[in-house]
matplotlib code that plots the C-alpha trace (Angstrom):
import matplotlib.pyplot as plt

x = [28.8, 29.7, 31.5, 30.8, 33.7, 31.5, 28.9, 28.7, 30.8, 27.8, 27.6, 24.1, 22.9, 20.4, 17.3, 14.9, 16.0, 14.2, 10.8, 11.8, 10.7, 7.2, 6.5, 6.1, 3.8, 1.7, 1.4, 0.5, -2.2, -3.6, -3.8, -5.6, -8.1, -8.8, -8.9, -9.2, -6.0, -3.4, 0.1, 2.6, 5.6, 7.5, 7.9, 4.3, 3.5, 0.2, 0.7, 0.7, -2.5, -4.4, -4.1, -5.6, -8.6, -12.0, -13.9, -16.5, -19.7]
y = [-26.3, -22.9, -22.7, -20.1, -19.4, -17.6, -20.4, -22.7, -25.9, -27.9, -25.5, -24.4, -20.9, -19.0, -18.9, -19.0, -15.6, -14.0, -14.9, -14.0, -10.3, -11.2, -13.6, -11.0, -8.9, -11.8, -12.7, -9.1, -9.1, -12.4, -10.8, -7.8, -10.0, -12.1, -9.4, -6.0, -4.9, -3.5, -4.4, -1.7, -2.7, -6.0, -8.3, -9.3, -10.5, -11.5, -8.7, -6.1, -7.5, -8.1, -4.5, -3.3, -5.6, -4.0, -4.6, -7.3, -6.3]
z = [-22.3, -21.0, -17.7, -15.1, -12.8, -10.2, -9.9, -6.9, -6.7, -7.9, -10.9, -9.9, -10.5, -8.3, -10.5, -7.5, -6.3, -9.2, -7.6, -4.0, -4.0, -5.1, -2.2, 0.7, -1.6, -2.4, 1.3, 2.2, -0.6, 0.8, 4.3, 2.8, 1.1, 4.2, 6.9, 5.2, 6.9, 4.5, 5.5, 4.7, 6.7, 7.0, 9.0, 9.2, 12.7, 14.4, 17.0, 14.3, 12.8, 16.0, 17.2, 13.9, 13.7, 14.2, 17.5, 17.3, 19.0]

ax = plt.figure().add_subplot(projection="3d")
ax.plot(x, y, z, "-o")
ax.set_aspect("equal")
plt.show()
């Protein structure tokens, strides 16, 4: 077994960080599909979305 001197004390490596950048993009796409509002800046908050929703007559 190969030892990694930089890994954590439990000898675990951060494999989950590889998927982390895709999560905000997937959430932004889901918001776009549900509301029609394209999110171009993060952090996504309800206040930012509410001010961009169209008026309901």
